[in-house]
A tleap script that builds the chain and sets N, CA, C and O, in Angstrom:
source leaprc.protein.ff14SB
mol = sequence {
  NMET ALA ILE PRO GLU GLY LEU ASP LYS SER
  ILE SER THR ALA ILE ALA LEU GLY SER ALA
  SER LEU ALA LEU TRP ALA HIE ARG ARG GLU
  LEU GLN ARG ILE ALA HIE GLU GLU LYS GLN
  LYS TYR VAL ASP LYS GLU LEU LYS ALA TYR
  ALA ALA GLN ARG ASP PHE GLY HIE ILE GLN
  ARG ASP LEU ASP GLN LEU LYS ILE ASN THR
  THR HIE LEU SER GLN GLU ALA ASP GLN ARG
  LEU ASP LYS LEU GLU ARG GLN PHE GLU ARG
  PHE SER GLY SER LEU GLU VAL LEU THR GLU
  ARG LEU LYS GLU ARG ASN ALA ARG ALA VAL
  CASP
}
set mol.1.N position { -5.719 16.234 -78.944 }
set mol.1.CA position { -4.518 15.432 -78.953 }
set mol.1.C position { -4.548 14.559 -80.210 }
set mol.1.O position { -5.552 13.922 -80.527 }
set mol.2.N position { -3.472 14.552 -80.876 }
set mol.2.CA position { -3.398 13.798 -82.130 }
set mol.2.C position { -3.011 12.359 -81.854 }
set mol.2.O position { -2.095 12.087 -81.077 }
set mol.3.N position { -3.710 11.447 -82.492 }
set mol.3.CA position { -3.431 10.024 -82.331 }
set mol.3.C position { -2.487 9.610 -83.464 }
set mol.3.O position { -2.760 9.886 -84.632 }
set mol.4.N position { -1.374 8.949 -83.119 }
set mol.4.CA position { -0.450 8.520 -84.177 }
set mol.4.C position { -1.164 7.610 -85.184 }
set mol.4.O position { -2.097 6.885 -84.840 }
set mol.5.N position { -0.702 7.668 -86.423 }
set mol.5.CA position { -1.362 6.926 -87.490 }
set mol.5.C position { -1.284 5.425 -87.295 }
set mol.5.O position { -2.198 4.715 -87.715 }
set mol.6.N position { -0.230 4.912 -86.674 }
set mol.6.CA position { -0.048 3.470 -86.530 }
set mol.6.C position { -0.973 2.860 -85.490 }
set mol.6.O position { -1.053 1.636 -85.387 }
set mol.7.N position { -1.659 3.667 -84.733 }
set mol.7.CA position { -2.518 3.164 -83.651 }
set mol.7.C position { -3.884 2.771 -84.188 }
set mol.7.O position { -4.486 3.511 -84.966 }
set mol.8.N position { -4.356 1.652 -83.789 }
set mol.8.CA position { -5.669 1.173 -84.222 }
set mol.8.C position { -6.732 1.944 -83.475 }
set mol.8.O position { -6.714 2.000 -82.246 }
set mol.9.N position { -7.667 2.544 -84.213 }
set mol.9.CA position { -8.702 3.365 -83.592 }
set mol.9.C position { -10.006 2.602 -83.477 }
set mol.9.O position { -11.076 3.207 -83.414 }
set mol.10.N position { -9.931 1.336 -83.450 }
set mol.10.CA position { -11.164 0.549 -83.464 }
set mol.10.C position { -11.908 0.643 -82.140 }
set mol.10.O position { -11.362 1.069 -81.122 }
set mol.11.N position { -13.117 0.250 -82.185 }
set mol.11.CA position { -13.976 0.255 -80.997 }
set mol.11.C position { -13.447 -0.709 -79.951 }
set mol.11.O position { -13.558 -0.438 -78.755 }
set mol.12.N position { -12.885 -1.810 -80.365 }
set mol.12.CA position { -12.368 -2.781 -79.400 }
set mol.12.C position { -11.219 -2.198 -78.591 }
set mol.12.O position { -11.083 -2.510 -77.407 }
set mol.13.N position { -10.389 -1.358 -79.205 }
set mol.13.CA position { -9.298 -0.712 -78.473 }
set mol.13.C position { -9.869 0.259 -77.453 }
set mol.13.O position { -9.399 0.324 -76.317 }
set mol.14.N position { -10.868 1.002 -77.854 }
set mol.14.CA position { -11.498 1.943 -76.927 }
set mol.14.C position { -12.143 1.198 -75.769 }
set mol.14.O position { -12.048 1.629 -74.620 }
set mol.15.N position { -12.800 0.078 -76.067 }
set mol.15.CA position { -13.421 -0.722 -74.994 }
set mol.15.C position { -12.353 -1.288 -74.073 }
set mol.15.O position { -12.526 -1.298 -72.854 }
set mol.16.N position { -11.243 -1.760 -74.648 }
set mol.16.CA position { -10.155 -2.306 -73.831 }
set mol.16.C position { -9.571 -1.230 -72.920 }
set mol.16.O position { -9.315 -1.473 -71.741 }
set mol.17.N position { -9.362 -0.040 -73.479 }
set mol.17.CA position { -8.841 1.060 -72.651 }
set mol.17.C position { -9.839 1.441 -71.559 }
set mol.17.O position { -9.449 1.699 -70.421 }
set mol.18.N position { -11.118 1.477 -71.904 }
set mol.18.CA position { -12.146 1.787 -70.905 }
set mol.18.C position { -12.202 0.730 -69.816 }
set mol.18.O position { -12.337 1.045 -68.633 }
set mol.19.N position { -12.095 -0.537 -70.230 }
set mol.19.CA position { -12.106 -1.629 -69.243 }
set mol.19.C position { -10.899 -1.552 -68.327 }
set mol.19.O position { -11.014 -1.739 -67.116 }
set mol.20.N position { -9.735 -1.274 -68.913 }
set mol.20.CA position { -8.521 -1.153 -68.106 }
set mol.20.C position { -8.640 0.018 -67.137 }
set mol.20.O position { -8.241 -0.082 -65.977 }
set mol.21.N position { -9.191 1.127 -67.624 }
set mol.21.CA position { -9.378 2.294 -66.751 }
set mol.21.C position { -10.341 1.972 -65.616 }
set mol.21.O position { -10.108 2.337 -64.464 }
set mol.22.N position { -11.423 1.287 -65.959 }
set mol.22.CA position { -12.402 0.909 -64.941 }
set mol.22.C position { -11.800 -0.058 -63.922 }
set mol.22.O position { -12.045 0.064 -62.721 }
set mol.23.N position { -11.008 -1.022 -64.409 }
set mol.23.CA position { -10.348 -1.975 -63.507 }
set mol.23.C position { -9.368 -1.250 -62.592 }
set mol.23.O position { -9.297 -1.534 -61.396 }
set mol.24.N position { -8.608 -0.307 -63.165 }
set mol.24.CA position { -7.659 0.467 -62.358 }
set mol.24.C position { -8.394 1.285 -61.306 }
set mol.24.O position { -7.958 1.349 -60.157 }
set mol.25.N position { -9.498 1.909 -61.683 }
set mol.25.CA position { -10.290 2.698 -60.738 }
set mol.25.C position { -10.837 1.803 -59.618 }
set mol.25.O position { -10.789 2.165 -58.443 }
set mol.26.N position { -11.365 0.611 -60.009 }
set mol.26.CA position { -11.912 -0.313 -59.013 }
set mol.26.C position { -10.817 -0.808 -58.071 }
set mol.26.O position { -11.033 -0.925 -56.865 }
set mol.27.N position { -9.639 -1.100 -58.632 }
set mol.27.CA position { -8.519 -1.558 -57.805 }
set mol.27.C position { -8.094 -0.456 -56.831 }
set mol.27.O position { -7.809 -0.722 -55.664 }
set mol.28.N position { -8.057 0.775 -57.326 }
set mol.28.CA position { -7.696 1.908 -56.457 }
set mol.28.C position { -8.710 2.060 -55.322 }
set mol.28.O position { -8.328 2.297 -54.176 }
set mol.29.N position { -9.995 1.926 -55.638 }
set mol.29.CA position { -11.042 2.013 -54.606 }
set mol.29.C position { -10.874 0.899 -53.575 }
set mol.29.O position { -11.015 1.126 -52.373 }
set mol.30.N position { -10.571 -0.304 -54.057 }
set mol.30.CA position { -10.369 -1.437 -53.146 }
set mol.30.C position { -9.177 -1.177 -52.229 }
set mol.30.O position { -9.236 -1.453 -51.031 }
set mol.31.N position { -8.098 -0.648 -52.796 }
set mol.31.CA position { -6.925 -0.319 -51.976 }
set mol.31.C position { -7.255 0.758 -50.948 }
set mol.31.O position { -6.796 0.683 -49.808 }
set mol.32.N position { -8.037 1.747 -51.332 }
set mol.32.CA position { -8.442 2.789 -50.389 }
set mol.32.C position { -9.294 2.200 -49.267 }
set mol.32.O position { -9.132 2.561 -48.101 }
set mol.33.N position { -10.208 1.285 -49.627 }
set mol.33.CA position { -11.055 0.645 -48.616 }
set mol.33.C position { -10.210 -0.171 -47.640 }
set mol.33.O position { -10.402 -0.101 -46.426 }
set mol.34.N position { -9.272 -0.946 -48.188 }
set mol.34.CA position { -8.395 -1.762 -47.342 }
set mol.34.C position { -7.549 -0.864 -46.443 }
set mol.34.O position { -7.389 -1.146 -45.256 }
set mol.35.N position { -7.009 0.217 -47.007 }
set mol.35.CA position { -6.198 1.149 -46.210 }
set mol.35.C position { -7.034 1.752 -45.086 }
set mol.35.O position { -6.562 1.877 -43.956 }
set mol.36.N position { -8.274 2.124 -45.394 }
set mol.36.CA position { -9.158 2.688 -44.375 }
set mol.36.C position { -9.444 1.657 -43.274 }
set mol.36.O position { -9.412 1.989 -42.090 }
set mol.37.N position { -9.719 0.419 -43.662 }
set mol.37.CA position { -9.985 -0.634 -42.671 }
set mol.37.C position { -8.770 -0.874 -41.788 }
set mol.37.O position { -8.903 -1.034 -40.574 }
set mol.38.N position { -7.588 -0.901 -42.392 }
set mol.38.CA position { -6.366 -1.130 -41.616 }
set mol.38.C position { -6.090 0.034 -40.666 }
set mol.38.O position { -5.654 -0.173 -39.534 }
set mol.39.N position { -6.344 1.252 -41.130 }
set mol.39.CA position { -6.187 2.412 -40.243 }
set mol.39.C position { -7.155 2.320 -39.073 }
set mol.39.O position { -6.797 2.616 -37.933 }
set mol.40.N position { -8.392 1.903 -39.366 }
set mol.40.CA position { -9.395 1.775 -38.307 }
set mol.40.C position { -8.991 0.692 -37.308 }
set mol.40.O position { -9.151 0.866 -36.100 }
set mol.41.N position { -8.464 -0.429 -37.818 }
set mol.41.CA position { -7.984 -1.491 -36.925 }
set mol.41.C position { -6.862 -0.969 -36.034 }
set mol.41.O position { -6.822 -1.257 -34.838 }
set mol.42.N position { -5.947 -0.195 -36.631 }
set mol.42.CA position { -4.838 0.364 -35.867 }
set mol.42.C position { -5.349 1.313 -34.787 }
set mol.42.O position { -4.906 1.256 -33.639 }
set mol.43.N position { -6.280 2.184 -35.161 }
set mol.43.CA position { -6.853 3.131 -34.193 }
set mol.43.C position { -7.552 2.373 -33.069 }
set mol.43.O position { -7.381 2.706 -31.896 }
set mol.44.N position { -8.340 1.353 -33.421 }
set mol.44.CA position { -9.031 0.561 -32.397 }
set mol.44.C position { -8.033 -0.116 -31.465 }
set mol.44.O position { -8.224 -0.151 -30.249 }
set mol.45.N position { -6.964 -0.653 -32.054 }
set mol.45.CA position { -5.932 -1.311 -31.250 }
set mol.45.C position { -5.266 -0.312 -30.302 }
set mol.45.O position { -5.053 -0.608 -29.127 }
set mol.46.N position { -4.943 0.865 -30.820 }
set mol.46.CA position { -4.318 1.895 -29.987 }
set mol.46.C position { -5.261 2.362 -28.874 }
set mol.46.O position { -4.831 2.590 -27.743 }
set mol.47.N position { -6.544 2.501 -29.203 }
set mol.47.CA position { -7.519 2.904 -28.182 }
set mol.47.C position { -7.628 1.854 -27.088 }
set mol.47.O position { -7.715 2.187 -25.906 }
set mol.48.N position { -7.624 0.581 -27.485 }
set mol.48.CA position { -7.684 -0.490 -26.486 }
set mol.48.C position { -6.437 -0.486 -25.614 }
set mol.48.O position { -6.517 -0.678 -24.400 }
set mol.49.N position { -5.277 -0.265 -26.245 }
set mol.49.CA position { -4.033 -0.206 -25.474 }
set mol.49.C position { -4.068 0.974 -24.506 }
set mol.49.O position { -3.669 0.842 -23.348 }
set mol.50.N position { -4.545 2.126 -24.978 }
set mol.50.CA position { -4.650 3.299 -24.110 }
set mol.50.C position { -5.611 3.027 -22.958 }
set mol.50.O position { -5.326 3.364 -21.809 }
set mol.51.N position { -6.757 2.413 -23.276 }
set mol.51.CA position { -7.746 2.105 -22.235 }
set mol.51.C position { -7.157 1.141 -21.214 }
set mol.51.O position { -7.384 1.290 -20.013 }
set mol.52.N position { -6.403 0.152 -21.687 }
set mol.52.CA position { -5.782 -0.803 -20.765 }
set mol.52.C position { -4.767 -0.095 -19.867 }
set mol.52.O position { -4.717 -0.354 -18.664 }
set mol.53.N position { -3.963 0.792 -20.443 }
set mol.53.CA position { -2.991 1.540 -19.641 }
set mol.53.C position { -3.695 2.437 -18.629 }
set mol.53.O position { -3.277 2.536 -17.476 }
set mol.54.N position { -4.763 3.086 -19.073 }
set mol.54.CA position { -5.522 3.965 -18.179 }
set mol.54.C position { -6.122 3.152 -17.034 }
set mol.54.O position { -6.038 3.547 -15.871 }
set mol.55.N position { -6.733 2.003 -17.375 }
set mol.55.CA position { -7.325 1.151 -16.343 }
set mol.55.C position { -6.259 0.638 -15.382 }
set mol.55.O position { -6.485 0.586 -14.173 }
set mol.56.N position { -5.099 0.260 -15.914 }
set mol.56.CA position { -4.013 -0.197 -15.056 }
set mol.56.C position { -3.568 0.924 -14.129 }
set mol.56.O position { -3.288 0.692 -12.953 }
set mol.57.N position { -3.505 2.139 -14.663 }
set mol.57.CA position { -3.145 3.286 -13.821 }
set mol.57.C position { -4.144 3.500 -12.702 }
set mol.57.O position { -3.763 3.783 -11.566 }
set mol.58.N position { -5.442 3.363 -13.027 }
set mol.58.CA position { -6.477 3.496 -11.996 }
set mol.58.C position { -6.316 2.404 -10.938 }
set mol.58.O position { -6.395 2.677 -9.740 }
set mol.59.N position { -6.092 1.189 -11.381 }
set mol.59.CA position { -5.927 0.074 -10.442 }
set mol.59.C position { -4.704 0.302 -9.568 }
set mol.59.O position { -4.746 0.059 -8.362 }
set mol.60.N position { -3.608 0.769 -10.172 }
set mol.60.CA position { -2.386 1.026 -9.410 }
set mol.60.C position { -2.622 2.117 -8.362 }
set mol.60.O position { -2.190 1.985 -7.217 }
set mol.61.N position { -3.311 3.197 -8.757 }
set mol.61.CA position { -3.601 4.268 -7.788 }
set mol.61.C position { -4.530 3.767 -6.683 }
set mol.61.O position { -4.354 4.119 -5.517 }
set mol.62.N position { -5.518 2.946 -7.047 }
set mol.62.CA position { -6.412 2.377 -6.037 }
set mol.62.C position { -5.638 1.492 -5.066 }
set mol.62.O position { -5.871 1.532 -3.858 }
set mol.63.N position { -4.715 0.693 -5.599 }
set mol.63.CA position { -3.900 -0.174 -4.753 }
set mol.63.C position { -3.024 0.656 -3.820 }
set mol.63.O position { -2.901 0.345 -2.636 }
set mol.64.N position { -2.419 1.709 -4.354 }
set mol.64.CA position { -1.602 2.594 -3.513 }
set mol.64.C position { -2.446 3.223 -2.407 }
set mol.64.O position { -2.005 3.314 -1.261 }
set mol.65.N position { -3.663 3.657 -2.751 }
set mol.65.CA position { -4.552 4.254 -1.753 }
set mol.65.C position { -4.940 3.222 -0.701 }
set mol.65.O position { -5.009 3.539 0.486 }
set mol.66.N position { -5.195 1.984 -1.134 }
set mol.66.CA position { -5.517 0.921 -0.172 }
set mol.66.C position { -4.354 0.675 0.780 }
set mol.66.O position { -4.560 0.471 1.977 }
set mol.67.N position { -3.129 0.693 0.252 }
set mol.67.CA position { -1.951 0.504 1.110 }
set mol.67.C position { -1.868 1.622 2.150 }
set mol.67.O position { -1.615 1.375 3.330 }
set mol.68.N position { -2.086 2.859 1.688 }
set mol.68.CA position { -2.034 4.002 2.606 }
set mol.68.C position { -3.119 3.871 3.671 }
set mol.68.O position { -2.860 4.065 4.859 }
set mol.69.N position { -4.336 3.540 3.237 }
set mol.69.CA position { -5.450 3.402 4.179 }
set mol.69.C position { -5.204 2.266 5.160 }
set mol.69.O position { -5.485 2.400 6.350 }
set mol.70.N position { -4.679 1.145 4.666 }
set mol.70.CA position { -4.396 0.001 5.534 }
set mol.70.C position { -3.341 0.372 6.566 }
set mol.70.O position { -3.465 0.032 7.743 }
set mol.71.N position { -2.306 1.070 6.122 }
set mol.71.CA position { -1.259 1.508 7.047 }
set mol.71.C position { -1.841 2.445 8.100 }
set mol.71.O position { -1.549 2.314 9.289 }
set mol.72.N position { -2.660 3.383 7.659 }
set mol.72.CA position { -3.277 4.333 8.590 }
set mol.72.C position { -4.165 3.599 9.596 }
set mol.72.O position { -4.095 3.859 10.798 }
set mol.73.N position { -4.997 2.687 9.104 }
set mol.73.CA position { -5.882 1.943 10.007 }
set mol.73.C position { -5.090 1.071 10.970 }
set mol.73.O position { -5.460 0.932 12.136 }
set mol.74.N position { -4.008 0.486 10.489 }
set mol.74.CA position { -3.163 -0.340 11.349 }
set mol.74.C position { -2.531 0.510 12.453 }
set mol.74.O position { -2.485 0.098 13.613 }
set mol.75.N position { -2.046 1.694 12.087 }
set mol.75.CA position { -1.457 2.589 13.091 }
set mol.75.C position { -2.508 3.031 14.100 }
set mol.75.O position { -2.244 3.082 15.301 }
set mol.76.N position { -3.695 3.348 13.607 }
set mol.76.CA position { -4.770 3.766 14.507 }
set mol.76.C position { -5.160 2.629 15.445 }
set mol.76.O position { -5.391 2.854 16.633 }
set mol.77.N position { -5.235 1.411 14.917 }
set mol.77.CA position { -5.572 0.254 15.756 }
set mol.77.C position { -4.487 0.027 16.804 }
set mol.77.O position { -4.794 -0.283 17.955 }
set mol.78.N position { -3.212 0.180 16.411 }
set mol.78.CA position { -2.114 0.032 17.371 }
set mol.78.C position { -2.210 1.080 18.475 }
set mol.78.O position { -1.999 0.769 19.647 }
set mol.79.N position { -2.526 2.319 18.107 }
set mol.79.CA position { -2.654 3.381 19.110 }
set mol.79.C position { -3.801 3.082 20.073 }
set mol.79.O position { -3.668 3.252 21.285 }
set mol.80.N position { -4.921 2.637 19.523 }
set mol.80.CA position { -6.063 2.320 20.390 }
set mol.80.C position { -5.747 1.138 21.298 }
set mol.80.O position { -6.123 1.133 22.470 }
set mol.81.N position { -5.058 0.139 20.760 }
set mol.81.CA position { -4.687 -1.016 21.575 }
set mol.81.C position { -3.729 -0.599 22.689 }
set mol.81.O position { -3.867 -1.042 23.829 }
set mol.82.N position { -2.757 0.255 22.359 }
set mol.82.CA position { -1.839 0.758 23.390 }
set mol.82.C position { -2.611 1.506 24.475 }
set mol.82.O position { -2.331 1.347 25.663 }
set mol.83.N position { -3.577 2.316 24.066 }
set mol.83.CA position { -4.383 3.071 25.027 }
set mol.83.C position { -5.171 2.110 25.922 }
set mol.83.O position { -5.240 2.296 27.137 }
set mol.84.N position { -5.763 1.085 25.311 }
set mol.84.CA position { -6.511 0.100 26.106 }
set mol.84.C position { -5.599 -0.657 27.064 }
set mol.84.O position { -5.985 -0.933 28.200 }
set mol.85.N position { -4.388 -0.995 26.611 }
set mol.85.CA position { -3.440 -1.689 27.488 }
set mol.85.C position { -3.063 -0.813 28.680 }
set mol.85.O position { -2.966 -1.304 29.805 }
set mol.86.N position { -2.848 0.491 28.436 }
set mol.86.CA position { -2.517 1.397 29.548 }
set mol.86.C position { -3.687 1.495 30.532 }
set mol.86.O position { -3.491 1.477 31.747 }
set mol.87.N position { -4.920 1.600 29.983 }
set mol.87.CA position { -6.094 1.655 30.862 }
set mol.87.C position { -6.228 0.365 31.663 }
set mol.87.O position { -6.547 0.398 32.851 }
set mol.88.N position { -5.985 -0.763 31.015 }
set mol.88.CA position { -6.069 -2.046 31.710 }
set mol.88.C position { -5.037 -2.114 32.836 }
set mol.88.O position { -5.337 -2.582 33.934 }
set mol.89.N position { -3.818 -1.642 32.554 }
set mol.89.CA position { -2.777 -1.642 33.588 }
set mol.89.C position { -3.171 -0.744 34.757 }
set mol.89.O position { -2.948 -1.091 35.917 }
set mol.90.N position { -3.772 0.437 34.438 }
set mol.90.CA position { -4.223 1.319 35.521 }
set mol.90.C position { -5.324 0.660 36.339 }
set mol.90.O position { -5.311 0.705 37.569 }
set mol.91.N position { -6.277 0.048 35.645 }
set mol.91.CA position { -7.368 -0.628 36.362 }
set mol.91.C position { -6.839 -1.798 37.185 }
set mol.91.O position { -7.291 -2.035 38.305 }
set mol.92.N position { -5.870 -2.530 36.616 }
set mol.92.CA position { -5.282 -3.650 37.362 }
set mol.92.C position { -4.577 -3.140 38.610 }
set mol.92.O position { -4.693 -3.724 39.687 }
set mol.93.N position { -3.837 -2.032 38.449 }
set mol.93.CA position { -3.152 -1.445 39.602 }
set mol.93.C position { -4.151 -0.974 40.647 }
set mol.93.O position { -3.962 -1.197 41.842 }
set mol.94.N position { -5.223 -0.316 40.186 }
set mol.94.CA position { -6.251 0.155 41.120 }
set mol.94.C position { -6.921 -1.021 41.807 }
set mol.94.O position { -7.207 -0.967 43.003 }
set mol.95.N position { -7.171 -2.081 41.055 }
set mol.95.CA position { -7.806 -3.271 41.634 }
set mol.95.C position { -6.906 -3.907 42.686 }
set mol.95.O position { -7.390 -4.364 43.721 }
set mol.96.N position { -5.606 -3.938 42.430 }
set mol.96.CA position { -4.671 -4.494 43.415 }
set mol.96.C position { -4.676 -3.656 44.688 }
set mol.96.O position { -4.683 -4.192 45.796 }
set mol.97.N position { -4.674 -2.324 44.514 }
set mol.97.CA position { -4.704 -1.438 45.687 }
set mol.97.C position { -5.990 -1.659 46.467 }
set mol.97.O position { -5.960 -1.781 47.692 }
set mol.98.N position { -7.125 -1.712 45.768 }
set mol.98.CA position { -8.403 -1.935 46.448 }
set mol.98.C position { -8.438 -3.291 47.139 }
set mol.98.O position { -8.971 -3.417 48.241 }
set mol.99.N position { -7.872 -4.303 46.492 }
set mol.99.CA position { -7.834 -5.643 47.093 }
set mol.99.C position { -7.011 -5.618 48.368 }
set mol.99.O position { -7.417 -6.204 49.372 }
set mol.100.N position { -5.867 -4.956 48.351 }
set mol.100.CA position { -5.020 -4.865 49.543 }
set mol.100.C position { -5.743 -4.117 50.663 }
set mol.100.O position { -5.690 -4.528 51.822 }
set mol.101.N position { -6.415 -3.025 50.321 }
set mol.101.CA position { -7.143 -2.266 51.342 }
set mol.101.C position { -8.268 -3.102 51.931 }
set mol.101.O position { -8.507 -3.080 53.139 }
set mol.102.N position { -8.954 -3.839 51.067 }
set mol.102.CA position { -10.034 -4.697 51.555 }
set mol.102.C position { -9.494 -5.755 52.512 }
set mol.102.O position { -10.107 -6.045 53.539 }
set mol.103.N position { -8.339 -6.329 52.166 }
set mol.103.CA position { -7.725 -7.335 53.036 }
set mol.103.C position { -7.362 -6.705 54.378 }
set mol.103.O position { -7.591 -7.295 55.433 }
set mol.104.N position { -6.789 -5.493 54.325 }
set mol.104.CA position { -6.427 -4.807 55.563 }
set mol.104.C position { -7.672 -4.507 56.392 }
set mol.104.O position { -7.656 -4.690 57.610 }
set mol.105.N position { -8.723 -4.062 55.773 }
set mol.105.CA position { -9.960 -3.734 56.475 }
set mol.105.C position { -10.565 -4.989 57.104 }
set mol.105.O position { -11.013 -4.971 58.251 }
set mol.106.N position { -10.569 -6.067 56.340 }
set mol.106.CA position { -11.098 -7.325 56.874 }
set mol.106.C position { -10.238 -7.832 58.024 }
set mol.106.O position { -10.755 -8.385 58.994 }
set mol.107.N position { -8.928 -7.643 57.917 }
set mol.107.CA position { -8.029 -8.087 58.980 }
set mol.107.C position { -8.275 -7.264 60.243 }
set mol.107.O position { -8.244 -7.809 61.347 }
set mol.108.N position { -8.518 -5.961 60.098 }
set mol.108.CA position { -8.789 -5.124 61.255 }
set mol.108.C position { -10.148 -5.456 61.856 }
set mol.108.O position { -10.330 -5.403 63.072 }
set mol.109.N position { -11.091 -5.794 61.000 }
set mol.109.CA position { -12.436 -6.113 61.490 }
set mol.109.C position { -12.414 -7.417 62.273 }
set mol.109.O position { -13.183 -7.573 63.221 }
set mol.110.N position { -11.565 -8.344 61.906 }
set mol.110.CA position { -11.475 -9.626 62.599 }
set mol.110.C position { -10.823 -9.417 63.959 }
set mol.110.O position { -11.173 -10.105 64.917 }
set mol.111.N position { -9.915 -8.516 64.059 }
set mol.111.CA position { -9.228 -8.300 65.344 }
set mol.111.C position { -10.132 -7.676 66.299 }
set mol.111.O position { -9.741 -7.413 67.436 }
savepdb mol mol.pdb
quit
């Protein structure tokens, strides 16, 4: 490549161009480093957001399962209580019948 005649070919010009090139290269490297760090921050932020959403989903499903289990246990407890109430009523009825028979037997024994 031919250098125009009006251009100074001194060593200081070459050093200045080399320094400018080196500064430009260093600045480009710094920008690449900053861009990489910012991308990493973004990825970390997105991963944390995803993890939070995933954890919230797990908690929501656990809560839904607890509601289902609580409802099931409540229904089962109600059924068992109803069964016990019916048995109690039968026993109470049987006890009343036995009490009446005992009274009749005692009344006949006294006569």
